N, C-alpha and C positions, 0 to 999 in steps of 0.2 A: 656498374652504377659506383656513384662517389661514395656511397656509404654501404653499410650492411643491410641487406634486404629487409631484415626483422626492425632494424632501425627506422628504415622507411615506413614499414608497416605500423609501427607504434604512432608514428606522426600522422598518418593517415587515420587511424582509429581515434586519436585525440580529436581530430577534425570531424570526424562522424559525431563523436559524444557533442562537441559544440554546436552541430547542427541539429540534435535532438535525435539520435540514433535510437532506434527501439532497444537495443542491448545494452544501452549506457544510461536508461532511465532509473533510479534508484526507486524501491519500492516505497510506499506511502507510509506515514506514521499508523494509519488506521490498519494496513496491511500487516506492519509488524507487531502491533498489538494482537492482531487476529492470531498471527503464528505464536505468539506466547502461549496463547490457548489452544494450540494444536490444529489451527484452522488455517490451511496454507496449501499452495499450489507451486512446486517447483520444477520449472523446465529447463531442460538442457538442450533440446531440440525446438522447432516452433511451436509446437502444438501440445504435445502429449506429456502431462505430468509423470514425473517419475514415481514408480509404485511405491507405495509406503514400506512394502517388504524389503525394499533395497538398502532402507536406512538400517543403520545398528540399532538395537533395542538396550537400554534406551541411548538416545543421541547425546543426553546431557553427560556431561565430563569428558566426551571424546574428543580427542586432538584431530581437527580437521583442515586440510589445505585444500584451498579453492584454488587450483593451479589455473593460470589464464581466465580467472574468473571474476575480474573486477567489473564494477559497475553498479553495485549496492543493490543486486538482486538475488543472488543464492547465498551468499554468506551471511546478510542480516538475518536470513530466515532462519539459517543452521545456527546462527548466535542466539536468536530468540528462543530455539528449541534447547538452549544449554550447553552447545557445543564450545569447544575452546578453539577458536577459528583463527586461521593465517591466510591471508590471501597474497598471491602471488600474481604480478600482472607486468605487461611491458609499457602500456600506456598509463601515463601519468593521470590523465583525466579519467580513467576507468579507476584508478586507484584515490582519485581526490573523491570521487562518488562515494568511494567506501568509508573514507574519514567522514564525510558529511552524514551519513545515516548512523554511524557509530557514534559521532558527537550529539547528533540528535535524540539517540535513543539512550545514551548512556552506558553503552556495553564497551567491554575492550576487544579488541582485533589486531593482531599484528599484520602489519603492512608492509611489504616486500617489493620494491620493483627490480626486476630481472627478466632476463631472456630465456626461456624455456629451450632453447637450443644449445645452451650451455648447461655442464653440469648444475643441477640444483643446489642451493646454497644451504642444505638441511642435512642433519647428521643421518646416518643408518638408523631405521625402525623408529623414525620419529612421529609416525602419524597412524591414526586408526582408519581414518578415510580420506582417500582424494576425490574430489568431484570436479569435473571439468565440462563446461559446455562446449558447443562446437568452436573449436579454436586450431585444431591441427591442420585446417585449410589454409593457415597462414604461415606454416612453415614446411620446409622442402622435405626433411626425413624425420619419419616420426618414431622410429625404433629406439633411438637414443633416448626419447621423452618416456617410452614404454620402461626401459631400462631404468632409467633413474627413478620412477616412480616405484617400480619394484623393491629399490633398494632403500627408499627412505620409508615405505609401509611397514609397518609391524606384522610378524606372522599371524595370520588370520585376519589382517586388515583388508579392506575393500576399497576399490577404485569403481567410480561410477563415471561414464564418459559420453557426451554428444560427440557423434563421428558424423561426417559427410561422405556420402557413397559415391561421390564424383559425378552424378547424372548431372546436375546442375551445369557443369562444364561442357557439356557436349552440345548445348543450343546456344542460339544466340539471344539478344535481350528480350525479345518477343515471346521467345519460348515456342516458336512455331516451326523453326528449321533447323536441322542439324548444322553445327557450325564448326566443331572442330574435333579430331579424334583424340582420345586419351592416350597418354597422360596429358594433362594441363599443366604447365610450366611455363611460364612468360619469361623465365630467366634463360631457357633453351629456345624460345620460339617467339621471335618478336612480333610475328605476324598478329598473336593474340591482342597485342595492344589496339590493333586497328578497331576491334569491335569492344573490348572490354579495357580502357585506357587505365593503366595502373595509378595514374593520378586520381581516378574516380574509385577504382575497385581494390587498391592496394595489390599487392603481389601474392596471388593465391595459387595453392596446389591441389590438384586430384590426388586422391590416394584410393588404392585398392582396399579389397577385402584381406589380401594376404598382407599389405602393410598395417591395416588398421586392426583386425581382430586377430589374425593369425600372429600379427606382431606381438599384441599382448600374450599370446600364448609363448610365443618364442622368449618373452622376457621372463617366464614363469608364473604367469597368472593362470588361474584355472577360471573358465567363464560359466557364470551361473544362470545368467538371464539377459536377452536382449528384446529388443523390440524395434520395430520402423516407424519413421514419422515422414511426412509430406513438408512442402513449403507452407507457409501460411496464406500465399495468395499466388495469382498466375495461373498460366495455362497447366503447367505439370501438378499444381495443387486442385486444379478444377477436374484433372484426370486421376486424381488420387494416385499419382505415381510417387513411390517411397524416394527419397533423396537424401534420407538421413537414417542412421542407426542411431542406438542407445546402447551402450553395454554395462553390464554389472560382473567384475570379477572378484577374484580375492587371491591375496598371496597365501600359498600352500604353507 
C-alpha cells in the first residue's frame, strides 16, 4: 500500500462515522445526565455491559485513558462519574465526537490523536485505568500495545478491554459457510479482498487467545476476570456463538 495501513484504517473509520456507524454515535444528553446519577451501561463488546465490580471504587478522581476509544460513548460516561479522562484515537471523526459531547455537557477531557501501534505518548505510571473497546482487530501486532499499556499504568492499575476472538473472520458475509482459515490478514493474503474489500471493511486482523489474553499476561498483567459475548445480529448471533471476549486485568 502507498500509505501505512493504520493511516488507511483511520480514514475508513472516519467514513463509517459519517455514514452513521453504530460505534461512532455519541451518547445523548439524557444518557449523560443519567450517568451522573450512577445510571449507565458501558459496553466494550456488542451486547454485555461491563460489570460494576470491574471499575475502581470510586471512579471519581481516577485518571482514565480511553485507548482507541473515541466516538463519545465510553469516555462521556466515565467523565460523568468523575473520572479524569484522556481519549486516544487515530480517527479524527471519533475524536470530534468526543469534543462535541464534552462541549455540550461542559466537562474537560484531554483529546489525543495518535496511532496505537507506535509508542504511546504518555509517561510511565500515568493512569489508574485503561479502557479499550474492540479495536485490536485493526492492528497486526498486539503485543506492543499490551507492553505500552503496562508501562503507562500505575501499580495496581487496571485495564479493561474488549477483544475479538477471530471467529467472525472464518465465515463469509452471510455467515453461512466457511470462508477463510485463520489467521486472517489482508496484508499477507490478497484473496481476502474478494469477499471483504478493504475499501468497505478496512484492514482487519484475527488474533488468537495467545496474542490477546496470554499477551496481556506476558506484558506483566494479572487476569482478574473475563466474559464472552456474541455479535449483535446475524447467523452467529442467532446460534449464540461467542465471537468476543472482554478481559479485566491489573498491573501487579
